[in-house]
N, C-alpha and C positions, 0 to 999 in steps of 0.2 A: 412440496416435492415428495415422491414415493422413492423406495428403494429401487422401483423398476427403472428409474432414469439415472440411478447412481451405480455405474459399472464398478466392478471389483477394483480396488487400489485407489478409488477417487472418494472425495468428500464434498459435501454441499458448501456453499458460501457460508451458510449459517454455522455449520461445524467449523469452518476455518476461523471465523470471528470469534467463537467461543474459545477455540484453542489458543489464539493470540490474546484474548482478554485474560485467560488463566495463566498464560506465560508472564504477561507484563504485570498483571495485578493479582498475584497469587493470593493475597489476604483480603482483597477488596472485592474481586469479582464474584458475583452471586449466581450467575448463570440465568438469572432473570431478565438481564439486560437484552438477551436475544429476542425476547417477546416484542420489544419496541421497534424491531426492524421492520415488522409488517404493519404496525399501527401508528408509526410516527412519521409522518411526511417530512417533517423539518429535518430528520436525520437521512432519510433515503432520497431526498429529492435536492439536498444541498450540493452545492459545487464541490468537487474533490479538493482536499487540502493536501499538498504535497510537501509543505514545509511549514512548521508552526512551533510556537513555544509549548511548553508541557501543558497538557490538558487537564483541568481540574477533575479530580476523580471522586468527588464526595457526592455525586448523584449517578443514577443510572445512565441518563443521558451522557454525562461527562465521560463515564468509563467506557460507554458503546462508542462514542466518537474517538476516543483515544484507540481503541482497538481498530476500528475502521480506517483511521487515518494511517496508522502503521501498516496495516494490510494493503491499503492503496498504494502507499509509497513503495513498498517491497514489490508489488506487482508491476507498477509503473517503471521502476527501476530495472526490472528483468530479473530481481533477485528471487522472485517467486514466479511460477508460471501457471496459468489458468487455461482451461480448454473450454470449448463449446461442444455440448453432446445433443444430437438430434434425437427424435423419437425413434428412428430407425436404427439407432446405434452408432452412427457415424460421429467420429470424434475429430475435431480439427482444433488447432492452437487459437487461443484468444491474443491477438496481437498487444504486446505490452503498451504500445503508444496509445491505444484506446483508453487505457485506465486514465488518461488525462483529458478525456473528453467531457464536456457538459453532460449532466444527467447520467453519468455512469454509475453513480451510488444506487440508481434505481435496481441496479442488479441485485442488491441486497435484500430487497423488499420480499421477493417471493423465489429467489434464485433463477429467475428467468430472464433471458436476454432482451433488453428493450428493442423495439423494432428498429429504431434508427441505427442502434449499433449491429443488429443483425444484417441489415442493409449494407452497412460498411464492410462487414466481414464477407459475406456471400452473396449479396445481391437480394433481389425480390424472389424469395422462395418461401413457399407456404410450410406451415407446421412450427411447433414451438422448439425452442432451444434452452437449454440449461447450461449455467456456468458452473464449472467443477474445478477442484484443485486436486493434483496428486497427492496422496497421504504422504508419501515418503518424501516429496519436495517440501512440504511444509514442516515435516519433522526434521529435515536436513537444515532448512533454514534457521529454525528456532535453536537447534543444537549448535550451529556455527556462530549464531548471533551472541552466544554467551550468555551469562546471567543478566536479568532484566536491568540491573544497574547500569549497563553499558549503554542503554537508551538515553539515560540523562546526559552522558557525555556526547552522544550523537546530537542531541537537541542544542547542547551547548555549542558544539562545533558548528552546527547549521547556522545558528545566529551570528557567530564570530565569522563565519565565511561570507555570509550575506553582506554584513558590514564591511568586510574587507574589499569585496568586490565593488560596493557602492562608493567607497572612499576613492577608489582608483578610477572610477568611471570616466572622469573627465581627462584623465592621463592615460598613461600606457597600461593596457590590462595585465595584471601579473600572470605569469605563466603557471601550468600546472606544477611543474618541478618546483618553482620558486615557492608556491604556496604550501606544497607538501613539506619543504624544509621548514618554513615558519610554523606549520602545524606540528611538526615533531618538537619544535622548541617550546611551543605554548603548551601542548597536550601530552607530550611524551608518549609512553607506551600505552597510555589509556584509550587512544584511539587507533586501532589496526588500520593498515593501508586499504584494506577491503572496504571498510566503512568510509575512509576518505574518499576513495574513487568513486564510490556510488553517490555520496553526497555532492561531490564536486560536478559530477556529470549533470545532475538534477539542477543544482543551484546555477551552474554557468549556462545551461540550455535556458532556464527561466529568464536569467538576466539578459541574454542575448534577445529573446523574444519581446522584451519589454523596451528595447532600444528603438 
């Protein structure tokens, strides 16, 4: 992508992944991980992961996957917003629900919107499309997310919540209010309500779709 297709105030998906990687792994992220986005199809063509255990970060692929998974989860949950920019300068929102689509990670290969997603957003129209993020939106999100250590708490809670819902699948599904009360007892102030609400929505939705 060239600067011509990056309007003022926006950043490319590569820049977003790099920013997230530096935020999550300040002592491990080298910046060289971004090079793999364009040349490693096992990363850019894999199905999106919206919930997972902590990814090993002792390799470039591991670090890149951790940054990608975090970014995709945030975009799918609506905590971050992306846009689609056309060659003529028109900009329109990228629907957050599409970040759950198969093949969506192909966006990160060259920053260009894959054809099947382009059709889903605006139909059969000619021309290229690029996926961008508002720079201020990413800065705000990372600032509000707090120190990177909080990510470990989110992963722990995500695993706990998945198990909690699975254990009650055959009986009465626990209410959101009930689970929040239990969460406070288990995690205390380590997990803010904003994080709980986001993870609850994603986990509950995924659980319902598997029924």
